[in-house]
C-alpha positions in Angstrom: 176.8 136.6 128.2 177.3 136.2 124.5 174.5 135.9 122.0 174.1 132.3 120.7 175.1 131.6 117.2 172.4 130.2 114.9 173.3 128.5 111.6 172.0 130.4 108.5 169.6 128.3 106.5 169.4 129.3 102.9 165.8 130.1 102.9 164.1 132.7 100.8 161.3 134.7 102.6 158.0 132.7 102.3 154.6 134.3 101.5 151.1 133.1 102.4 149.7 130.5 100.1 147.1 131.7 97.5 144.5 129.3 96.4 143.7 129.0 92.7 140.6 130.5 91.3 139.2 130.6 87.8 138.8 133.9 86.0 135.3 135.1 85.5 134.2 136.8 82.1 134.4 140.5 82.0 131.0 142.0 82.6 130.0 145.5 82.4 132.2 148.7 82.3 134.1 148.0 85.5 134.3 144.2 85.1 135.5 141.9 87.9 137.9 139.0 87.3 138.2 136.7 90.2 141.9 136.0 90.4 144.2 134.2 92.8 146.4 136.6 94.7 148.7 137.1 97.7 146.1 135.6 100.1 143.0 134.2 98.7 142.6 132.0 101.7 141.4 135.4 103.1 139.1 136.1 100.2 135.5 137.1 100.9 134.2 133.7 99.4 134.3 131.2 102.2 135.1 133.9 104.7 133.4 132.1 107.6 136.0 129.6 107.5 138.9 131.8 106.5 138.6 134.0 109.6 139.1 130.9 111.8 141.9 129.3 109.7 144.0 132.4 108.8 145.5 132.9 112.3 149.1 134.0 112.7 149.8 130.6 114.4 148.2 128.4 111.8 149.0 129.3 108.3 149.8 127.3 105.2 152.9 128.6 103.3 153.8 128.1 99.7 156.8 129.2 97.5 157.4 132.8 96.6 157.1 131.8 92.9 153.5 130.7 93.4 152.8 134.1 94.9 154.6 135.8 92.1 152.4 133.9 89.6 149.3 134.9 91.6 150.3 138.5 91.5 150.8 138.4 87.8 147.4 137.0 87.3 145.8 139.8 89.4 147.8 142.3 87.3 146.5 140.7 84.1 143.0 140.6 85.3 142.9 144.3 86.2 144.7 145.4 83.0 142.1 143.4 81.1 139.2 145.2 82.9 140.8 148.5 82.3 141.4 147.8 78.7 137.8 146.8 78.1 136.7 150.3 79.1 136.0 152.9 76.3 138.4 155.3 77.9 141.1 155.3 80.8 139.4 155.4 84.2 140.0 158.4 86.4 140.6 157.8 90.1 141.0 160.4 92.9 143.3 159.7 95.8 142.8 161.8 98.9 146.0 161.9 100.8 149.6 162.0 99.6 151.4 159.8 102.3 152.7 156.3 102.1 149.4 154.6 101.4 148.0 157.4 99.1 151.0 157.4 96.8 151.3 153.7 96.8 147.7 153.5 95.6 148.3 156.2 93.1 151.3 154.4 91.7 149.5 151.1 91.4 146.5 152.9 89.8 148.8 154.4 87.1 150.5 151.1 86.6 147.1 149.4 86.0 146.4 152.2 83.3 144.4 154.7 85.2 144.5 158.5 85.3 145.2 159.7 88.9 144.4 162.9 90.8 146.0 163.3 94.3 144.3 165.8 96.6 146.6 166.9 99.4 147.2 170.5 100.7 150.9 169.9 100.7 153.3 169.0 98.1 154.7 165.5 97.9 157.1 164.7 100.8 156.3 167.9 102.7 153.9 168.9 105.4 153.5 167.4 108.9 151.8 164.1 108.1 153.0 160.9 109.9 154.5 159.6 106.6 156.6 162.6 106.1 158.2 162.5 109.5 158.4 158.8 109.7 161.7 157.0 110.5 161.4 155.0 107.2 162.3 151.6 108.7 161.3 148.5 106.8 161.3 145.1 108.4 158.6 142.6 109.3 159.1 141.7 112.9 157.4 142.6 116.1 159.2 143.8 119.2 159.1 140.2 120.4 160.7 138.8 117.3 157.6 137.4 115.5 156.2 138.2 112.1 153.7 141.0 112.0 150.4 140.5 110.3 151.1 140.1 106.5 154.8 140.9 107.4 156.4 139.0 104.6 153.9 140.0 101.9 154.1 143.6 102.9 157.9 143.5 103.1 158.2 142.1 99.6 155.8 144.5 98.1 157.4 147.6 99.9 160.9 146.5 99.0 160.0 146.1 95.4 158.4 149.6 95.2 161.2 151.3 97.2 163.8 149.7 95.0 161.9 151.0 92.0 161.7 154.4 93.3 165.3 154.4 94.4 166.6 153.3 91.0 164.7 156.1 89.4 166.1 158.7 91.8 169.6 157.5 91.3 169.1 157.4 87.5 167.5 161.0 87.4 170.3 162.3 89.5 172.9 160.8 87.1 171.1 162.3 84.1 170.9 165.7 85.8 174.7 165.4 86.4 175.5 164.5 82.7 176.5 161.0 83.6 175.1 157.9 81.9 175.1 156.0 85.2 175.6 157.1 88.8 179.1 156.4 90.1 179.6 153.9 92.9 180.0 156.6 95.5 177.3 158.8 94.0 173.7 159.5 95.1 172.0 156.8 97.0 168.4 157.8 96.2 166.0 157.3 99.1 167.9 154.4 100.8 169.7 155.4 103.9 171.0 152.0 105.3 170.5 148.3 104.6 171.9 147.4 108.1 169.4 147.2 110.9 170.4 145.9 114.4 168.8 145.3 117.8 170.8 145.0 121.1 169.3 142.7 123.6 169.3 144.3 127.0 168.1 141.6 129.4 167.5 137.7 129.6 164.0 137.9 128.5 165.0 139.7 125.2 167.7 137.2 124.7 165.3 134.3 125.0 162.8 135.9 122.6 165.3 136.6 119.9 167.2 133.3 120.4 163.9 131.6 119.5 163.3 134.1 116.7 166.7 133.1 115.2 165.7 129.4 115.4 162.2 130.1 113.9 162.9 132.7 111.4 166.6 132.3 110.3 165.8 134.1 107.0 165.1 137.2 109.0 167.1 137.0 112.3 170.8 136.5 112.9 172.2 136.2 116.3 175.2 138.2 117.3 177.4 138.3 120.4 177.9 141.5 122.4 181.3 142.0 120.9 179.9 141.6 117.4 177.1 144.0 117.7 179.4 146.6 119.3 181.7 146.3 116.4 178.9 146.4 113.9 177.4 149.6 115.6 180.1 151.7 117.2 178.6 153.9 119.8 176.1 151.2 121.0 176.0 150.1 124.6 178.6 147.6 126.3 175.8 146.8 128.6 173.8 144.6 126.1 173.9 140.9 126.5 174.1 140.3 122.7 172.1 141.3 119.7 170.5 140.5 116.4 170.8 141.6 112.8 167.5 141.8 111.0 168.3 140.3 107.6 167.1 142.3 104.6 165.9 145.2 106.6 166.4 148.7 105.3 165.6 152.3 105.9 164.5 155.1 103.5 164.6 158.9 103.9 160.8 159.4 104.0 160.4 162.9 102.3 162.8 161.7 99.6 160.9 158.5 99.0 157.5 160.3 98.8 158.8 162.8 96.3 160.3 159.9 94.3 157.2 157.8 94.5 155.1 160.6 93.0 157.8 161.2 90.3 157.6 157.5 89.5 153.9 157.7 89.4 154.0 160.6 86.9 156.6 158.6 84.8 154.2 155.7 84.5 151.4 158.0 83.1 153.8 159.8 80.8 154.8 156.4 79.4 151.1 155.4 79.0 150.4 158.9 77.3 153.3 158.1 74.8 151.7 154.8 73.9 148.3 156.4 73.7 149.4 159.3 71.5 151.2 156.7 69.3 147.8 155.0 68.8 146.2 158.3 67.8 144.6 159.3 71.2 145.8 162.7 72.3 143.4 163.2 75.2 146.1 162.6 77.8 146.7 165.6 80.2 149.7 167.5 81.5 151.1 165.7 84.5 152.0 168.6 86.9 150.6 170.2 90.1 147.5 172.2 90.2 145.5 174.3 92.5 142.3 173.4 90.7 140.5 170.1 90.6 139.4 170.6 87.0 142.4 168.8 85.4 141.9 165.0 86.0 143.8 163.3 83.1 147.3 162.0 83.6 148.8 162.4 87.0 147.7 165.5 88.8 148.4 166.8 92.2 145.6 169.2 93.5 146.7 171.1 96.5 143.6 171.3 98.4 141.8 169.4 101.3 138.7 167.2 100.7 136.0 167.6 103.3 133.6 164.8 102.1 134.9 161.8 100.2 131.3 160.6 99.7 130.5 163.8 97.9 133.7 163.7 95.7 132.8 160.0 94.8 129.1 160.9 94.1 130.2 163.8 91.9 130.6 161.6 88.9 133.9 163.1 88.1 135.9 160.0 89.0 135.4 156.3 88.6 136.5 155.8 92.1 137.9 157.8 95.1 140.4 156.3 97.5 140.8 158.0 100.9 144.3 157.7 102.5 144.2 160.5 104.9 146.0 159.3 108.2 145.2 161.5 111.2 142.8 163.6 108.9 140.4 160.8 109.2 138.9 162.5 112.1 137.6 165.4 109.8 136.8 163.5 106.7 133.0 163.1 106.5 132.0 159.6 105.5 135.2 158.1 106.9 135.6 159.4 110.4 133.1 157.1 111.9 134.1 153.8 110.2 135.9 152.3 113.2 137.0 153.1 116.7 140.5 154.5 116.0 143.1 155.5 118.4 145.4 158.6 117.7 148.9 158.8 119.0 151.3 161.7 118.6 154.9 160.9 118.1 157.9 163.2 118.2 161.3 162.7 116.8 164.6 164.4 117.5 167.0 165.2 114.7 170.8 165.3 115.0 173.6 166.3 112.7 175.3 162.9 111.9 178.8 164.4 111.5 178.4 166.9 114.3 177.2 164.2 116.7 180.3 162.2 115.9 182.4 165.2 116.9 180.4 165.9 119.9 180.7 162.2 121.1 184.6 162.4 120.9 186.4 162.9 124.3 186.3 166.5 125.1 183.5 167.2 122.6 180.1 168.7 123.5 178.5 165.3 124.4 181.5 164.2 126.5 181.4 167.6 128.4 177.7 167.0 129.3 178.3 163.5 130.5 181.5 164.4 132.3 183.8 162.6 129.9 183.6 160.3 127.0 183.2 156.5 127.1 185.3 154.2 125.0 182.1 153.2 123.0 181.5 156.9 122.2 184.9 157.9 121.3 185.3 154.9 119.0 182.1 155.7 117.1 183.3 159.0 115.6 184.9 157.2 112.8 182.1 154.5 112.3 182.4 151.5 110.2 184.4 151.9 107.1 186.2 155.1 108.4 183.3 157.4 107.9 183.1 160.7 109.8 179.5 160.0 110.7 178.3 158.7 114.0 175.8 156.3 112.7 175.6 154.4 109.6 173.2 151.6 110.6 169.8 151.7 112.2 169.4 150.5 115.7 166.1 149.4 117.4 165.5 148.9 121.0 162.0 150.0 121.9 163.0 153.5 120.4 165.2 153.8 117.4 168.1 155.7 115.9 168.3 155.8 112.2 170.5 157.7 109.7 168.8 159.7 107.0 170.1 161.5 103.9 170.7 165.2 103.6 169.0 165.9 100.3 166.7 164.2 97.9 169.5 162.5 95.9 171.4 161.4 99.0 174.6 163.2 97.7 175.2 165.5 100.7 177.8 165.0 103.4 176.8 163.4 106.7 173.0 163.7 106.7 171.1 163.4 110.0 170.1 161.0 112.7 166.5 160.4 113.7 165.9 159.4 117.3 162.4 158.5 118.1 159.8 158.3 118.8 157.7 159.5 121.8 154.2 158.0 122.4 151.9 160.8 123.5 148.1 160.2 123.9 146.2 162.4 121.5 143.6 164.4 123.5 140.3 165.6 122.2 140.4 169.2 121.0 144.2 169.0 120.2 145.4 170.0 116.7 146.9 167.4 114.5 149.4 170.0 113.1 150.4 171.6 116.4 154.2 172.5 116.5 156.6 169.9 118.1 158.0 170.4 121.6 161.6 169.6 121.5 162.1 170.0 125.3 159.3 167.5 126.0 160.8 165.0 123.4 164.2 165.4 124.9 162.9 164.7 128.4 161.4 161.5 127.2 163.8 160.2 124.7 167.3 161.1 126.3 167.1 158.5 129.1 165.9 155.7 126.6 168.7 156.3 124.1 171.3 156.5 126.9 170.4 152.8 127.6 171.1 151.3 124.1 173.0 154.1 122.2 174.9 156.1 124.8 177.1 157.9 122.1 174.0 160.2 121.4 173.1 160.7 125.1 174.7 164.1 125.6 174.6 165.5 122.0 172.4 168.5 121.4 169.7 167.9 118.7 169.3 170.3 115.9 165.5 169.9 115.3 162.4 168.1 116.3 159.5 166.8 114.1 156.0 165.6 115.1 153.3 163.6 113.5 150.0 161.9 114.6 149.6 158.2 113.7 146.2 156.3 113.5 145.8 152.7 114.7 143.1 150.3 115.4 142.5 148.7 118.8 144.6 145.6 119.3 143.2 142.3 118.0 144.4 138.6 117.9 146.3 139.7 114.8 147.8 142.7 116.5 147.1 146.2 115.3 146.2 145.9 111.7 145.0 148.4 109.0 141.5 149.1 107.7 141.0 148.9 104.0 138.0 148.4 101.6 135.0 149.9 100.1 133.3 152.6 102.2 129.9 151.6 103.5 127.0 153.2 101.6 129.4 154.2 98.8 129.5 152.7 95.3 132.8 154.5 94.4 134.5 155.2 97.8 137.4 153.3 99.1 139.7 153.8 102.2 143.0 152.8 103.5 143.5 153.8 107.2 145.0 153.0 110.6 148.4 152.0 109.3 149.9 152.9 112.7 153.5 152.9 113.5 154.4 150.4 110.8 152.7 152.1 107.7 155.8 151.4 105.5 155.4 147.6 105.8 151.7 147.6 104.6 151.6 150.6 102.3 152.6 149.0 99.0 150.8 145.7 99.8 147.4 147.4 100.6 147.9 150.2 98.1 148.1 147.7 95.3 145.2 145.7 96.5 142.9 148.6 97.0 143.9 150.1 93.6 143.0 146.7 92.0 139.7 146.5 93.8 138.7 150.0 93.0 139.3 149.4 89.3 137.5 145.9 89.5 134.7 147.4 91.6 135.0 144.6 94.2 136.7 144.1 97.5 136.8 140.3 97.2 140.5 140.3 97.0 141.3 142.1 100.3 142.1 140.2 103.4 139.0 139.9 105.6 140.8 141.4 108.6 141.0 144.7 107.1 137.6 144.8 105.6 135.8 143.6 108.8 135.6 147.0 110.4 133.9 148.6 107.4 131.4 145.6 107.3 130.7 145.9 111.0 129.9 149.7 110.6 127.4 148.8 107.8 125.7 146.2 110.0 125.5 148.5 112.9 123.9 151.2 110.9 121.5 149.1 108.8 121.3 145.7 110.4 122.7 144.1 107.2 125.3 145.4 105.0 
């Protein structure tokens, strides 16, 4: 059976409509300006009606230009509030993963000094962000939009492009070139082609409808077309889809680049501040001591109690973005019933895998001979010597990744993931990966949709623990907002397996709310668990 073609309708991605709101006068040191934003139908004002009306099946849409204008209004409101202060605010961010660094970046963009507390350097360690596949697209496994998928995608794509451009520029400058050559470093981007083979009639039905309902995101492909687009994929599929606009990043490279971009923002602000006669800006490096809080500072230490840090008076606000560390963070660990899931990912050498997949290679020997799909995959599209150049999703995923932080190395790696292992009480978050276990779970699954990798020997294995909420009518959505019983404490948690899609969207909103001293701009769905905790403990928040 061949996948049905769907005409491309020239539609730009839509975003949720924002209602207009008048700006309130600045009042006090941390004044609040009530602005329209991405989704003010989900603002705390009129929340009793918004919770019923903001369902995934009943949403008003408006043009992306309206959302852009609302975003600019929010930016102006926050910058006005910050500008009214006698000195630049200082905000601590606990955790240097996707959410933490997105919050730090936007805090710096709003004019705040930022101190990040994390025991590891940016882009290192065993956190879920560091070992993530780095896939960015807004669809569920059933071809529907996830909660805030389009807003999240646009925010993340913008931030990723900003970081990527800086990485490419910095690499060019380091090489003595004014601009990177066309075949030079790719920054943190690893591919802008993401495909999904359809393995049975149910999947065909789901994604045929998705292509009809969401043509701006889903393009139907025949079996022959997806096999041509992704050499090495299975001839057993019934067709496939391409996810329009989707991309993948090398997670460690992106995290390092995001912190570098954050520091660059603060450096630029320091230049402006010094030009105006204020020389109080700090050095923007790493530190093992929390005493340096001006500029952009990375403090390599853990924080045991975010409430104590917030109450210390050293910072105007504290934002906790600690992933699986939420279990041990006093003041945060009991905010909501959270589920922890451990995921392991296998790593393959991309060039070596292509050779192993050739007839007579290692993979062919293990399988008793190579298939035509495997042997043709060694050249890949465009004549590359890599096995994989596009990302493939089918329950699990295979994703190409870069070999170094500029993307300039040869070949790179392939990520195959991920396992879903229950996280049992008493287990350590950072316990070593178990390659044999991961291989037992993942090899049969990859054989079904990408057999070229089936018999190839992995060169490594990574593991991370992700945190998610219990499923609701909106799906599994994050938690974000002010910590109960805390004037200055904020949290972003439970980003789950799709942290990249929400990190920039929520990172900016929480940064803005922390500086405005109000969570009125956050969607009610992410704030509700925090409100519920306060009500459970006091009877009234």
